[in-house]
Backbone bond lengths (Angstrom), bond angles and torsions (degrees), N, CA, C in turn:
res aa  C-N    CA-C-N  psi(-1)  N-CA   C-N-CA  omega(-1)  CA-C   N-CA-C  phi
1 M - - - 1.534 - - 1.530 106.44 -
2 G 1.279 121.44 -40.81 1.559 122.85 175.69 1.452 111.08 -55.00
3 H 1.326 114.81 -48.00 1.485 117.57 -176.74 1.551 112.07 -64.82
4 S 1.351 123.80 -34.93 1.400 117.93 176.59 1.542 109.63 -71.17
5 N 1.236 121.95 -40.76 1.441 121.06 174.49 1.503 116.61 -51.85
6 H 1.392 113.51 -40.59 1.418 125.23 173.31 1.587 111.48 -57.50
7 E 1.225 113.38 -42.22 1.520 122.72 179.97 1.485 107.47 -64.77
8 C 1.369 119.26 -48.65 1.366 123.25 176.56 1.491 113.29 -56.07
9 E 1.343 118.48 -41.55 1.384 117.94 178.75 1.561 113.50 -68.24
10 D 1.349 110.88 -29.51 1.510 108.43 173.94 1.494 116.65 -77.19
11 C 1.292 118.29 -23.66 1.499 119.55 173.41 1.449 108.57 -72.01
12 K 1.334 115.98 -42.13 1.526 116.88 177.44 1.492 110.60 -59.66
13 K 1.354 119.69 -44.11 1.500 114.20 -178.74 1.527 113.39 -70.39
14 K 1.364 116.42 -23.54 1.528 118.70 -179.83 1.682 104.63 -74.01
15 S 1.401 113.47 -41.03 1.452 109.80 -176.47 1.475 107.23 -71.50
16 E 1.308 124.34 -34.58 1.404 123.21 177.35 1.560 114.00 -58.71
17 N 1.358 117.38 -40.04 1.465 127.77 177.66 1.490 103.52 -64.86
18 K 1.234 127.85 -41.62 1.475 127.16 -179.99 1.427 107.36 -61.73
19 K 1.286 124.07 -40.96 1.501 125.49 178.44 1.340 119.44 -62.01
20 R 1.435 117.73 -17.07 1.451 122.48 -176.54 1.478 108.62 -58.71
21 C 1.264 117.97 139.15 1.539 122.90 -177.36 1.502 105.94 -96.27
22 N 1.403 112.72 112.37 1.372 121.38 -172.96 1.565 112.85 -100.87
23 G 1.157 119.28 161.63 1.534 124.48 171.97 1.554 106.49 111.28
24 C 1.315 101.50 169.29 1.569 122.15 -177.25 1.594 109.27 -57.19
25 A 1.430 109.54 -57.59 1.515 118.86 -177.51 1.500 111.62 -57.25
26 C 1.353 116.99 -45.03 1.423 120.00 -174.24 1.653 109.64 -68.99
27 D 1.358 112.87 -31.57 1.496 115.61 174.21 1.546 110.33 -67.95
28 Q 1.321 116.74 -40.21 1.511 116.56 -175.75 1.458 107.01 -67.91
29 L 1.424 120.83 -38.77 1.443 120.81 -178.16 1.531 112.85 -69.39
30 R 1.319 120.14 -25.97 1.462 119.44 173.53 1.481 108.54 -65.02
31 K 1.252 124.23 -30.80 1.485 124.71 -174.21 1.500 110.10 -95.47
32 L 1.335 118.05 -21.80 1.544 122.07 -168.90 1.566 107.79 -65.75
33 Q 1.436 106.71 134.94 1.496 111.67 -176.81 1.600 104.39 -78.09
34 T 1.366 118.79 143.39 1.381 123.28 178.28 1.468 114.09 -57.73
35 L 1.142 124.15 155.97 1.507 130.22 178.41 1.485 115.28 66.27
36 T 1.430 112.11 22.85 1.414 117.39 174.92 1.553 108.59 -93.81
37 E 1.342 111.68 131.38 1.480 117.84 -178.21 1.589 108.62 -83.12
38 V 1.314 114.84 130.79 1.443 123.17 179.95 1.443 109.45 -137.55
39 D 1.424 114.77 170.53 1.495 128.52 165.15 1.531 105.60 -108.59
40 V 1.334 121.06 134.71 1.436 121.46 -177.84 1.584 102.84 -118.31
41 F 1.367 112.50 129.57 1.423 116.92 177.48 1.523 107.95 -107.65
42 L 1.306 120.34 111.56 1.435 126.47 -179.12 1.526 116.24 -86.69
43 S 1.316 115.85 146.03 1.533 111.18 171.98 1.544 109.71 -58.80
44 G 1.400 111.99 144.54 1.355 114.72 -173.94 1.523 119.58 97.62
45 G 1.383 109.82 -3.77 1.484 127.13 163.84 1.638 110.04 85.10
46 I 1.350 119.40 12.47 1.356 122.70 172.74 1.545 109.39 -76.38
47 V 1.433 115.62 132.56 1.492 117.11 175.31 1.598 102.68 -116.00
48 L 1.300 106.08 137.67 1.447 119.80 168.20 1.467 110.05 -102.97
49 E 1.437 121.74 101.07 1.379 122.86 -173.51 1.522 116.30 -96.00
50 D 1.250 119.50 142.61 1.445 124.72 177.18 1.636 110.99 54.99
51 V 1.353 109.95 47.80 1.533 106.75 174.37 1.483 110.97 -105.47
52 V 1.254 119.22 152.82 1.503 124.04 -174.56 1.631 108.47 -101.35
53 F 1.334 106.00 126.30 1.601 111.32 177.80 1.411 108.52 -67.49
54 V 1.328 112.61 132.47 1.575 118.62 173.68 1.465 114.65 -105.46
55 S 1.327 114.91 -52.88 1.490 121.74 178.69 1.448 112.17 -164.95
56 F 1.215 116.08 170.15 1.588 130.92 179.04 1.381 109.36 -138.27
57 D 1.549 113.61 125.36 1.423 117.34 175.32 1.543 106.86 -103.40
58 N 1.345 120.15 119.79 1.374 124.60 -176.42 1.605 108.20 -75.70
59 N 1.242 114.42 -18.37 1.494 116.54 -175.54 1.518 112.69 -73.87
60 N 1.414 118.38 -30.63 1.397 120.31 179.77 1.569 113.74 -130.10
61 C 1.329 112.84 5.56 1.485 118.59 173.05 1.446 114.73 75.26
62 C 1.449 117.96 14.04 1.361 120.07 179.13 1.542 114.67 -87.68
63 A 1.321 114.49 132.16 1.398 123.54 172.86 1.474 111.02 -103.61
64 F 1.309 121.83 135.11 1.438 125.05 -176.68 1.453 108.49 -113.41
65 F 1.365 116.32 128.21 1.500 124.78 -178.11 1.527 107.20 -127.34
66 N 1.341 110.39 151.48 1.579 115.98 172.99 1.449 104.42 -111.68
67 D 1.316 116.92 135.56 1.522 120.56 177.54 1.418 118.56 -89.42
68 S 1.362 114.04 13.97 1.481 116.12 178.05 1.620 107.37 -126.65
69 P 1.383 112.48 103.31 1.478 113.84 175.45 1.507 113.36 -60.41
70 E 1.351 115.21 172.71 1.471 119.75 174.88 1.433 116.60 69.87
71 G 1.378 112.69 17.27 1.500 119.23 173.75 1.469 115.14 70.69
72 E 1.399 117.64 10.94 1.469 120.28 175.15 1.460 107.98 -73.09
73 P 1.482 116.20 153.88 1.399 119.55 172.50 1.481 114.21 -57.56
74 G 1.207 117.74 135.99 1.542 118.93 178.17 1.505 106.07 -154.35
75 S 1.426 111.11 -170.38 1.460 118.55 178.71 1.511 107.05 -82.94
76 V 1.254 114.99 155.95 1.652 125.22 175.02 1.531 100.26 -102.69
77 I 1.354 114.48 129.80 1.423 119.83 178.21 1.603 102.04 -112.31
78 V 1.264 120.01 131.97 1.500 124.91 179.82 1.541 104.80 -110.48
79 V 1.321 118.59 126.65 1.441 119.31 -179.52 1.538 104.70 -129.40
80 D 1.318 116.48 140.63 1.492 123.35 167.48 1.547 108.29 -72.72
81 C 1.305 118.48 114.87 1.517 122.59 -175.95 1.488 110.90 -58.03
82 Q 1.352 120.23 -20.96 1.431 118.30 -178.02 1.539 113.88 -77.61
83 F 1.435 112.92 -7.70 1.476 116.86 171.73 1.529 115.30 -102.08
84 I 1.257 116.98 11.41 1.509 122.21 176.21 1.457 105.70 -88.81
85 Q 1.413 114.00 130.17 1.444 114.20 175.26 1.536 111.78 -100.80
86 A 1.299 116.20 -23.91 1.454 116.51 179.43 1.628 108.21 -157.52
87 I 1.272 115.33 158.25 1.419 128.12 177.48 1.501 111.57 -133.61
88 R 1.385 109.25 124.27 1.522 108.02 179.68 1.600 104.10 -104.51
89 F 1.224 116.41 133.75 1.459 118.24 174.36 1.498 108.07 -98.57
90 E 1.266 114.04 127.70 1.511 124.50 179.89 1.515 106.00 -59.46
91 A 1.358 111.23 147.48 1.557 114.87 176.43 1.434 108.62 -83.42
92 P 1.280 117.20 143.62 1.462 123.01 -170.72 1.560 107.61 -69.50
């Protein structure tokens, strides 16, 4: 019995490691200050211009952006950070 529990722990650790959000964009989002205005370039050529970074969930790789700058109510856009090819930070 003890051995099978150990195997389950190993499986759990492996699945947790697979969930880790890898890549340059994911790393940048981990450090990005909330309410920063950015342009996001997605794989496939789609560009999200002038979106405001809201938060990043490292458990599922979701980055949350608001498409209305200046704190106005707007749509929330959820993006998997692993599909972001580039992030442009607006000049201050």
